[in-house]
VMD Tcl script that builds the backbone (N, CA, C; Angstrom):
set m [mol new atoms 264]
animate dup $m
set s [atomselect $m all]
$s set {name element resname resid chain x y z} {
  {N N UNK 1 A -7.319 24.425 -29.765}
  {CA C UNK 1 A -7.723 24.057 -30.944}
  {C C UNK 1 A -6.825 23.939 -31.838}
  {N N UNK 2 A -6.717 22.448 -32.497}
  {CA C UNK 2 A -5.642 21.995 -33.139}
  {C C UNK 2 A -5.698 22.123 -34.676}
  {N N UNK 3 A -3.921 21.981 -34.919}
  {CA C UNK 3 A -4.224 23.002 -36.256}
  {C C UNK 3 A -4.019 21.878 -37.160}
  {N N UNK 4 A -4.395 21.852 -38.401}
  {CA C UNK 4 A -4.268 20.999 -39.537}
  {C C UNK 4 A -3.869 21.582 -40.531}
  {N N UNK 5 A -2.908 20.854 -41.501}
  {CA C UNK 5 A -1.651 20.834 -42.531}
  {C C UNK 5 A -3.378 20.801 -43.801}
  {N N UNK 6 A -3.236 21.670 -44.296}
  {CA C UNK 6 A -4.447 21.428 -45.668}
  {C C UNK 6 A -3.294 21.148 -46.824}
  {N N UNK 7 A -3.920 19.898 -47.197}
  {CA C UNK 7 A -3.628 19.138 -48.486}
  {C C UNK 7 A -4.599 19.330 -49.753}
  {N N UNK 8 A -3.665 20.076 -50.879}
  {CA C UNK 8 A -5.027 19.878 -52.082}
  {C C UNK 8 A -5.117 18.362 -52.611}
  {N N UNK 9 A -6.444 18.509 -53.269}
  {CA C UNK 9 A -7.352 17.361 -53.564}
  {C C UNK 9 A -7.349 17.647 -54.537}
  {N N UNK 10 A -7.416 18.608 -55.247}
  {CA C UNK 10 A -7.362 19.182 -56.869}
  {C C UNK 10 A -8.506 20.232 -56.981}
  {N N UNK 11 A -7.924 21.085 -58.251}
  {CA C UNK 11 A -8.988 22.350 -58.426}
  {C C UNK 11 A -8.871 23.010 -57.155}
  {N N UNK 12 A -7.693 23.290 -56.558}
  {CA C UNK 12 A -7.617 24.520 -55.916}
  {C C UNK 12 A -8.533 23.941 -54.222}
  {N N UNK 13 A -9.370 22.702 -54.003}
  {CA C UNK 13 A -9.982 22.186 -53.280}
  {C C UNK 13 A -8.847 21.449 -52.306}
  {N N UNK 14 A -8.929 21.925 -50.996}
  {CA C UNK 14 A -8.205 21.208 -49.992}
  {C C UNK 14 A -8.831 20.927 -48.502}
  {N N UNK 15 A -8.481 19.651 -48.064}
  {CA C UNK 15 A -8.821 19.033 -46.779}
  {C C UNK 15 A -7.836 18.901 -45.706}
  {N N UNK 16 A -8.176 19.051 -44.568}
  {CA C UNK 16 A -7.107 18.895 -43.664}
  {C C UNK 16 A -6.197 17.415 -43.580}
  {N N UNK 17 A -5.509 17.242 -43.622}
  {CA C UNK 17 A -4.823 15.825 -44.013}
  {C C UNK 17 A -4.978 14.791 -42.000}
  {N N UNK 18 A -5.171 15.387 -41.542}
  {CA C UNK 18 A -5.091 15.008 -40.179}
  {C C UNK 18 A -6.150 14.123 -40.036}
  {N N UNK 19 A -7.579 14.694 -40.358}
  {CA C UNK 19 A -8.603 14.297 -40.338}
  {C C UNK 19 A -8.976 12.999 -41.600}
  {N N UNK 20 A -8.070 12.690 -42.594}
  {CA C UNK 20 A -8.517 11.732 -43.374}
  {C C UNK 20 A -8.082 10.333 -42.651}
  {N N UNK 21 A -9.122 9.693 -43.044}
  {CA C UNK 21 A -9.290 8.034 -42.282}
  {C C UNK 21 A -8.742 7.117 -42.926}
  {N N UNK 22 A -9.440 7.078 -44.062}
  {CA C UNK 22 A -9.100 6.163 -45.604}
  {C C UNK 22 A -8.986 7.072 -46.521}
  {N N UNK 23 A -8.160 6.129 -47.454}
  {CA C UNK 23 A -8.669 6.736 -48.897}
  {C C UNK 23 A -8.383 5.277 -50.128}
  {N N UNK 24 A -9.614 5.311 -50.927}
  {CA C UNK 24 A -9.635 4.182 -51.942}
  {C C UNK 24 A -10.013 4.595 -53.175}
  {N N UNK 25 A -9.632 3.545 -53.894}
  {CA C UNK 25 A -10.115 4.051 -55.177}
  {C C UNK 25 A -11.803 3.943 -55.513}
  {N N UNK 26 A -12.537 4.109 -56.490}
  {CA C UNK 26 A -13.656 3.945 -56.674}
  {C C UNK 26 A -14.378 2.665 -57.704}
  {N N UNK 27 A -13.572 1.708 -57.658}
  {CA C UNK 27 A -13.496 1.072 -58.467}
  {C C UNK 27 A -14.306 -0.119 -58.080}
  {N N UNK 28 A -14.410 -0.570 -56.942}
  {CA C UNK 28 A -15.409 -1.804 -55.988}
  {C C UNK 28 A -16.788 -1.221 -55.714}
  {N N UNK 29 A -18.012 -2.085 -55.732}
  {CA C UNK 29 A -19.597 -2.467 -55.238}
  {C C UNK 29 A -19.463 -1.607 -53.878}
  {N N UNK 30 A -18.728 -1.969 -52.995}
  {CA C UNK 30 A -18.989 -1.395 -51.884}
  {C C UNK 30 A -18.597 0.201 -51.748}
  {N N UNK 31 A -17.628 0.522 -52.283}
  {CA C UNK 31 A -16.848 1.982 -52.771}
  {C C UNK 31 A -18.472 3.082 -53.020}
  {N N UNK 32 A -18.948 2.358 -54.530}
  {CA C UNK 32 A -19.995 3.281 -55.005}
  {C C UNK 32 A -21.027 2.991 -54.053}
  {N N UNK 33 A -21.169 2.236 -53.527}
  {CA C UNK 33 A -22.420 1.982 -52.386}
  {C C UNK 33 A -22.284 3.088 -51.286}
  {N N UNK 34 A -20.964 3.250 -51.194}
  {CA C UNK 34 A -20.932 4.332 -49.812}
  {C C UNK 34 A -21.236 5.539 -49.952}
  {N N UNK 35 A -20.781 5.838 -51.437}
  {CA C UNK 35 A -20.748 7.277 -52.349}
  {C C UNK 35 A -22.151 7.411 -52.571}
  {N N UNK 36 A -23.198 6.409 -53.176}
  {CA C UNK 36 A -24.666 6.631 -52.731}
  {C C UNK 36 A -25.218 7.220 -51.741}
  {N N UNK 37 A -24.643 6.402 -50.635}
  {CA C UNK 37 A -25.221 6.338 -49.071}
  {C C UNK 37 A -24.779 7.770 -48.911}
  {N N UNK 38 A -23.500 8.382 -49.118}
  {CA C UNK 38 A -23.145 9.524 -48.394}
  {C C UNK 38 A -23.888 10.427 -49.118}
  {N N UNK 39 A -24.117 10.652 -50.480}
  {CA C UNK 39 A -25.147 11.562 -51.540}
  {C C UNK 39 A -26.209 11.639 -50.923}
  {N N UNK 40 A -26.770 10.708 -50.754}
  {CA C UNK 40 A -28.244 10.534 -49.976}
  {C C UNK 40 A -27.946 11.335 -48.478}
  {N N UNK 41 A -27.396 10.849 -48.096}
  {CA C UNK 41 A -27.087 11.492 -46.531}
  {C C UNK 41 A -27.096 13.141 -46.388}
  {N N UNK 42 A -26.648 13.221 -47.442}
  {CA C UNK 42 A -25.749 15.059 -47.913}
  {C C UNK 42 A -24.473 15.293 -47.104}
  {N N UNK 43 A -23.816 13.978 -47.087}
  {CA C UNK 43 A -22.297 14.079 -46.861}
  {C C UNK 43 A -20.933 13.870 -47.713}
  {N N UNK 44 A -21.687 13.741 -48.734}
  {CA C UNK 44 A -20.482 13.970 -50.015}
  {C C UNK 44 A -20.141 15.020 -50.300}
  {N N UNK 45 A -18.871 15.151 -50.301}
  {CA C UNK 45 A -18.125 16.233 -50.968}
  {C C UNK 45 A -17.544 16.052 -52.166}
  {N N UNK 46 A -17.919 16.566 -53.564}
  {CA C UNK 46 A -17.533 16.488 -55.014}
  {C C UNK 46 A -16.448 17.612 -55.170}
  {N N UNK 47 A -15.136 17.382 -55.140}
  {CA C UNK 47 A -14.450 17.868 -55.487}
  {C C UNK 47 A -13.801 17.434 -56.965}
  {N N UNK 48 A -14.539 17.041 -57.585}
  {CA C UNK 48 A -13.758 16.336 -58.900}
  {C C UNK 48 A -13.983 17.129 -59.911}
  {N N UNK 49 A -14.930 18.691 -60.106}
  {CA C UNK 49 A -15.149 19.441 -60.768}
  {C C UNK 49 A -15.351 18.489 -62.210}
  {N N UNK 50 A -16.325 18.147 -62.464}
  {CA C UNK 50 A -16.919 17.108 -63.094}
  {C C UNK 50 A -15.829 16.031 -63.788}
  {N N UNK 51 A -15.187 15.719 -63.246}
  {CA C UNK 51 A -13.758 15.321 -64.345}
  {C C UNK 51 A -14.113 13.668 -63.442}
  {N N UNK 52 A -13.673 12.579 -63.794}
  {CA C UNK 52 A -13.797 10.956 -63.722}
  {C C UNK 52 A -13.044 10.902 -62.017}
  {N N UNK 53 A -13.944 10.481 -61.119}
  {CA C UNK 53 A -13.429 10.333 -59.601}
  {C C UNK 53 A -12.229 9.403 -59.515}
  {N N UNK 54 A -10.958 9.422 -59.106}
  {CA C UNK 54 A -9.849 8.129 -59.127}
  {C C UNK 54 A -9.681 8.230 -57.563}
  {N N UNK 55 A -9.796 9.066 -56.562}
  {CA C UNK 55 A -9.761 8.716 -55.331}
  {C C UNK 55 A -10.977 9.142 -54.368}
  {N N UNK 56 A -11.735 8.368 -53.445}
  {CA C UNK 56 A -12.630 8.372 -52.297}
  {C C UNK 56 A -12.009 8.524 -51.067}
  {N N UNK 57 A -12.016 9.606 -50.305}
  {CA C UNK 57 A -11.197 9.296 -48.873}
  {C C UNK 57 A -12.710 9.723 -47.914}
  {N N UNK 58 A -12.213 9.011 -46.972}
  {CA C UNK 58 A -13.111 9.446 -46.252}
  {C C UNK 58 A -12.807 9.548 -44.752}
  {N N UNK 59 A -13.453 10.732 -44.443}
  {CA C UNK 59 A -13.014 12.022 -43.210}
  {C C UNK 59 A -13.549 11.293 -41.748}
  {N N UNK 60 A -12.692 11.746 -40.808}
  {CA C UNK 60 A -13.873 11.632 -39.633}
  {C C UNK 60 A -14.782 12.054 -39.116}
  {N N UNK 61 A -15.381 13.241 -39.976}
  {CA C UNK 61 A -16.348 13.743 -39.149}
  {C C UNK 61 A -17.579 12.733 -40.386}
  {N N UNK 62 A -17.474 11.619 -40.959}
  {CA C UNK 62 A -18.143 10.807 -41.732}
  {C C UNK 62 A -18.430 11.483 -43.077}
  {N N UNK 63 A -17.868 12.271 -43.380}
  {CA C UNK 63 A -18.058 13.100 -45.180}
  {C C UNK 63 A -16.864 11.907 -45.785}
  {N N UNK 64 A -17.569 12.298 -47.011}
  {CA C UNK 64 A -16.999 11.086 -48.056}
  {C C UNK 64 A -16.286 12.508 -49.283}
  {N N UNK 65 A -14.681 12.476 -49.414}
  {CA C UNK 65 A -14.763 13.605 -50.040}
  {C C UNK 65 A -14.434 12.538 -51.837}
  {N N UNK 66 A -14.770 13.063 -52.897}
  {CA C UNK 66 A -14.336 12.480 -54.411}
  {C C UNK 66 A -13.475 13.597 -55.066}
  {N N UNK 67 A -12.199 12.964 -55.315}
  {CA C UNK 67 A -11.471 13.600 -55.988}
  {C C UNK 67 A -10.695 12.658 -57.372}
  {N N UNK 68 A -10.778 13.861 -58.135}
  {CA C UNK 68 A -10.177 13.359 -59.436}
  {C C UNK 68 A -8.364 13.750 -59.759}
  {N N UNK 69 A -7.621 13.281 -58.785}
  {CA C UNK 69 A -6.270 13.165 -58.540}
  {C C UNK 69 A -6.240 11.889 -57.830}
  {N N UNK 70 A -4.761 11.106 -58.516}
  {CA C UNK 70 A -4.821 9.608 -58.199}
  {C C UNK 70 A -4.401 9.359 -56.985}
  {N N UNK 71 A -4.950 8.225 -56.272}
  {CA C UNK 71 A -4.785 8.008 -54.915}
  {C C UNK 71 A -3.099 8.286 -54.208}
  {N N UNK 72 A -2.634 7.801 -55.254}
  {CA C UNK 72 A -0.912 7.957 -55.223}
  {C C UNK 72 A -0.191 9.376 -54.838}
  {N N UNK 73 A -1.169 9.702 -55.922}
  {CA C UNK 73 A -0.584 11.587 -55.460}
  {C C UNK 73 A -1.001 12.115 -54.151}
  {N N UNK 74 A -1.931 11.876 -53.664}
  {CA C UNK 74 A -2.682 12.424 -52.758}
  {C C UNK 74 A -2.315 11.583 -51.609}
  {N N UNK 75 A -1.770 10.339 -51.082}
  {CA C UNK 75 A -0.789 9.461 -50.485}
  {C C UNK 75 A 0.265 10.585 -49.744}
  {N N UNK 76 A 0.839 10.918 -51.248}
  {CA C UNK 76 A 1.977 11.636 -50.554}
  {C C UNK 76 A 2.075 12.794 -50.408}
  {N N UNK 77 A 1.343 13.391 -51.008}
  {CA C UNK 77 A 0.654 14.557 -50.278}
  {C C UNK 77 A 0.540 14.736 -48.364}
  {N N UNK 78 A -0.437 13.856 -48.257}
  {CA C UNK 78 A -0.563 13.622 -46.827}
  {C C UNK 78 A 1.050 13.059 -45.932}
  {N N UNK 79 A 1.459 12.012 -46.805}
  {CA C UNK 79 A 3.137 11.521 -45.968}
  {C C UNK 79 A 4.023 12.803 -46.219}
  {N N UNK 80 A 3.728 13.878 -46.746}
  {CA C UNK 80 A 4.537 14.700 -46.773}
  {C C UNK 80 A 4.129 15.932 -45.947}
  {N N UNK 81 A 3.027 15.798 -45.566}
  {CA C UNK 81 A 2.368 16.772 -44.699}
  {C C UNK 81 A 2.865 16.735 -43.173}
  {N N UNK 82 A 2.748 14.964 -43.267}
  {CA C UNK 82 A 3.358 14.875 -41.385}
  {C C UNK 82 A 4.778 14.446 -41.399}
  {N N UNK 83 A 5.653 14.458 -42.655}
  {CA C UNK 83 A 7.206 14.770 -42.473}
  {C C UNK 83 A 7.098 16.054 -42.246}
  {N N UNK 84 A 6.619 17.109 -42.645}
  {CA C UNK 84 A 6.557 18.586 -42.383}
  {C C UNK 84 A 6.426 18.606 -40.596}
  {N N UNK 85 A 5.282 17.834 -40.194}
  {CA C UNK 85 A 4.930 18.085 -38.671}
  {C C UNK 85 A 6.108 17.251 -37.955}
  {N N UNK 86 A 6.636 16.447 -38.423}
  {CA C UNK 86 A 7.406 15.913 -37.357}
  {C C UNK 86 A 8.876 16.487 -37.821}
  {N N UNK 87 A 9.433 17.335 -38.847}
  {CA C UNK 87 A 10.529 18.105 -38.593}
  {C C UNK 87 A 10.242 19.544 -37.615}
  {N N UNK 88 A 8.927 20.151 -37.171}
  {CA C UNK 88 A 8.977 21.061 -36.282}
  {C C UNK 88 A 8.939 20.970 -35.129}
}
mol reanalyze $m
mol bondsrecalc $m
mol representation Tube
mol addrep $m
């Protein structure tokens, strides 16, 4: 079984860093459509705790994760996770 580093996406919510396919902002219409479709399919994970969505993460499982943290911050955390793996 493969082990994944977990990254914080806000408010104590963590996701496996190695399973993130894409990370985008939520300003565009296609991303908003993607969120609506994910909600309808039951694969949307809202980790914002009622705050404004700042980052949308697409997972390799087809799930969509909403985060209230800036995409740059999450990206830095993912990159740090991969750097830690490279050092080991």
